[in-house]
C-alpha positions in Angstrom: -64.1 -57.5 -35.7 -66.0 -56.2 -33.1 -64.0 -54.8 -30.2 -67.5 -54.4 -27.8 -70.3 -56.5 -28.1 -73.2 -55.5 -25.5 -76.4 -57.5 -25.7 -79.9 -56.3 -23.8 -77.4 -54.2 -21.1 -79.1 -52.3 -18.4 -77.6 -50.3 -15.4 -79.3 -50.1 -12.2 -78.3 -47.5 -9.4 -79.6 -48.3 -5.8 -81.2 -44.9 -4.4 -82.6 -44.0 -1.2 -85.7 -43.1 -2.7 -85.7 -46.5 -5.1 -83.4 -48.0 -8.1 -82.9 -45.8 -11.0 -82.2 -47.7 -14.0 -80.1 -45.3 -16.1 -79.6 -47.9 -19.1 -82.4 -50.2 -20.5 -82.0 -53.0 -22.6 -79.4 -51.6 -24.9 -77.5 -54.3 -27.7 -74.9 -52.8 -29.7 -71.5 -53.5 -31.3 -68.2 -51.4 -31.5 -66.1 -52.8 -34.1 -62.4 -51.8 -34.9 -61.6 -48.3 -36.4 -65.4 -47.6 -36.1 -66.6 -43.8 -35.4 -69.9 -43.8 -33.1 -71.5 -40.7 -31.3 -74.0 -41.4 -29.0 -76.3 -38.0 -28.5 -79.8 -37.1 -26.2 -80.8 -35.1 -23.8 -79.2 -34.9 -20.0 -80.2 -37.7 -17.7 -81.1 -40.1 -20.9 -78.4 -42.5 -20.1 -75.3 -41.6 -22.5 -72.8 -41.2 -19.8 -73.7 -44.5 -18.1 -73.6 -46.8 -21.4 -69.9 -45.1 -22.0 -69.0 -46.3 -18.7 -70.1 -49.8 -19.2 -68.7 -49.4 -22.9 -65.1 -48.4 -21.1 -65.1 -51.2 -18.5 -65.4 -48.8 -15.8 -69.1 -50.0 -14.4 -70.6 -53.6 -15.2 -74.1 -54.4 -16.4 -76.7 -54.9 -13.4 -78.4 -57.0 -16.6 -77.4 -58.4 -19.7 -73.9 -59.3 -21.3 -70.7 -57.2 -22.5 -68.1 -58.6 -24.1 -64.9 -56.7 -24.4 -62.8 -58.4 -27.1 -64.3 -61.8 -26.7 -64.1 -61.6 -22.8 -67.3 -61.1 -20.5 -66.3 -57.8 -18.5 -68.8 -59.1 -15.3 -66.6 -62.4 -15.1 -63.4 -59.9 -14.9 -61.7 -59.4 -11.4 -61.4 -55.8 -10.6 -57.3 -55.9 -11.5 -58.3 -57.5 -14.9 -60.7 -54.7 -15.5 -58.0 -52.3 -14.7 -55.3 -53.7 -16.9 -58.1 -53.8 -19.7 -58.7 -50.1 -19.5 -55.0 -49.2 -18.9 -53.8 -51.0 -22.1 -56.9 -51.1 -24.6 -59.1 -48.5 -23.6 -58.4 -44.5 -23.6 -60.7 -41.8 -21.8 -61.2 -38.0 -22.8 -63.4 -36.1 -20.5 -65.1 -32.8 -20.7 -62.7 -31.2 -18.0 -59.9 -32.7 -19.2 -58.3 -34.0 -15.6 -54.5 -33.1 -16.3 -52.5 -33.2 -12.9 -51.5 -29.6 -12.4 -48.0 -30.4 -10.8 -46.8 -32.0 -13.9 -46.2 -30.7 -17.0 -48.2 -31.8 -20.5 -44.8 -34.4 -21.0 -45.3 -35.8 -17.7 -49.2 -36.2 -17.9 -49.0 -37.9 -21.2 -46.0 -40.2 -19.4 -48.1 -41.1 -16.5 -50.1 -43.8 -18.0 -47.0 -45.3 -19.4 -45.5 -45.4 -16.1 -48.8 -47.4 -15.1 -48.6 -49.5 -18.0 -44.4 -50.2 -17.2 -43.1 -48.5 -19.7 -39.5 -48.0 -19.3 -38.6 -44.2 -18.8 -36.8 -43.7 -21.9 -39.4 -45.0 -24.2 -42.4 -43.2 -22.6 -40.3 -40.1 -22.9 -40.1 -40.5 -26.6 -43.8 -41.7 -26.9 -44.9 -38.6 -25.3 -42.9 -36.3 -27.2 -44.4 -38.0 -30.3 -47.5 -37.8 -28.9 -47.4 -34.2 -28.3 -46.4 -33.3 -31.6 -49.1 -35.5 -33.2 -51.6 -33.0 -31.2 -49.5 -30.5 -32.3 -48.2 -29.1 -28.9 -44.5 -30.2 -29.0 -43.5 -26.9 -28.1 -45.6 -26.8 -25.2 -44.0 -29.9 -24.0 -42.8 -28.7 -20.9 -45.5 -26.2 -19.8 -48.2 -27.1 -17.0 -51.7 -27.4 -17.2 -52.0 -23.6 -15.7 -50.0 -22.5 -18.8 -52.1 -23.7 -21.1 -55.2 -22.8 -22.9 -58.4 -25.0 -22.7 -58.2 -26.0 -26.1 -54.6 -27.0 -25.3 -55.5 -28.6 -22.4 -57.7 -30.8 -24.3 -55.3 -31.8 -27.0 -52.8 -32.9 -24.0 -55.8 -35.1 -22.4 -56.5 -36.7 -25.9 -52.5 -37.2 -25.9 -52.4 -39.0 -22.5 -55.4 -41.0 -23.7 -53.6 -42.4 -26.9 -50.3 -43.1 -24.8 -50.8 -46.7 -24.5 -52.1 -47.3 -27.9 -55.5 -48.2 -27.2 -58.0 -49.9 -29.6 -60.7 -47.8 -28.4 -61.5 -44.1 -27.5 -64.3 -42.7 -25.6 -64.5 -39.0 -25.1 -67.3 -37.7 -23.0 -68.5 -34.3 -24.2 -65.1 -33.3 -25.0 -65.8 -30.0 -26.7 -68.2 -29.3 -24.0 -66.3 -26.9 -22.2 -64.4 -25.4 -25.2 -65.4 -22.0 -27.4 -66.7 -23.2 -30.9 -63.5 -22.6 -32.8 -61.5 -24.5 -30.6 -64.1 -27.0 -30.4 -63.8 -27.6 -33.8 -60.0 -27.8 -33.8 -60.8 -30.5 -31.1 -63.4 -32.2 -33.3 -60.8 -32.3 -36.2 -58.5 -33.8 -34.1 -60.6 -36.7 -32.7 -61.6 -37.3 -36.8 -57.6 -37.8 -37.7 -57.2 -40.2 -34.2 -60.3 -42.1 -35.9 -59.2 -42.0 -39.6 -55.7 -43.3 -38.2 -57.2 -46.5 -37.0 -58.8 -46.2 -33.5 -61.9 -46.8 -32.6 -63.8 -44.0 -31.3 -66.8 -43.3 -29.7 -68.1 -39.7 -28.6 -71.0 -38.7 -25.8 -72.3 -35.0 -26.7 -75.4 -33.1 -26.4 -73.6 -30.8 -29.7 -75.8 -32.2 -32.8 -72.8 -31.0 -35.4 -70.2 -33.1 -33.3 -72.3 -36.3 -33.3 -73.0 -36.0 -37.1 -69.5 -35.9 -37.9 -69.4 -39.9 -37.0 -70.4 -42.3 -39.4 -73.0 -43.8 -36.7 -75.1 -41.9 -34.3 -76.8 -43.4 -31.8 -79.8 -41.4 -30.1 -80.6 -42.1 -26.7 -84.1 -41.4 -24.7 -84.9 -42.7 -21.4 -82.3 -45.1 -21.1 -82.8 -46.7 -24.2 -81.2 -46.6 -28.2 -84.6 -45.0 -30.0 -82.7 -44.4 -33.5 -79.5 -45.5 -35.3 -78.7 -43.3 -38.2 -75.2 -44.3 -40.2 -73.5 -42.5 -43.3 
């Protein structure tokens, strides 16, 4: 079953010198529990495409359905709730709140979703154990390494049990050994049933996916599966 069905989607950004087309007529589906990587050079449209898949942005043309619903027809509030409850995001720079502990950072999206305090505390501890940081739950980001912060960010992204996890250059700020640990954790998240889409420049990280899409000039120029 498809979570996302994108048909001929494009994304055009208005600029002072004239409109810039970042994504050009892309069609793809993302199925339940699928593992997809999107790679290509800087400026090829990977991140704008990911933002559309994550319902952060809407297509300038074409149709994108999330679970059969046309994302462009949803209100801002409906898209916000969809992202909160159905989609997790992991970024290159972690974006943890520095004044909160690891556990409190993981609790935050649950609080926004209305999860009762006791339940969200249990869920946060469970997720930090899952990513191997149960002993660091009460540490703030400044007390964590880069790899630990990224693992907290992954736990936070999983807090509301999303069907889809989107990761934008998740190992880009990490050394090779730490990046391998994060890649293995993302593999585990996918193996446990969450659909995973990773945008990356890293060919080795991309090749861990079962499907690799190569973008150039806003288009998918190649698709490889294994």
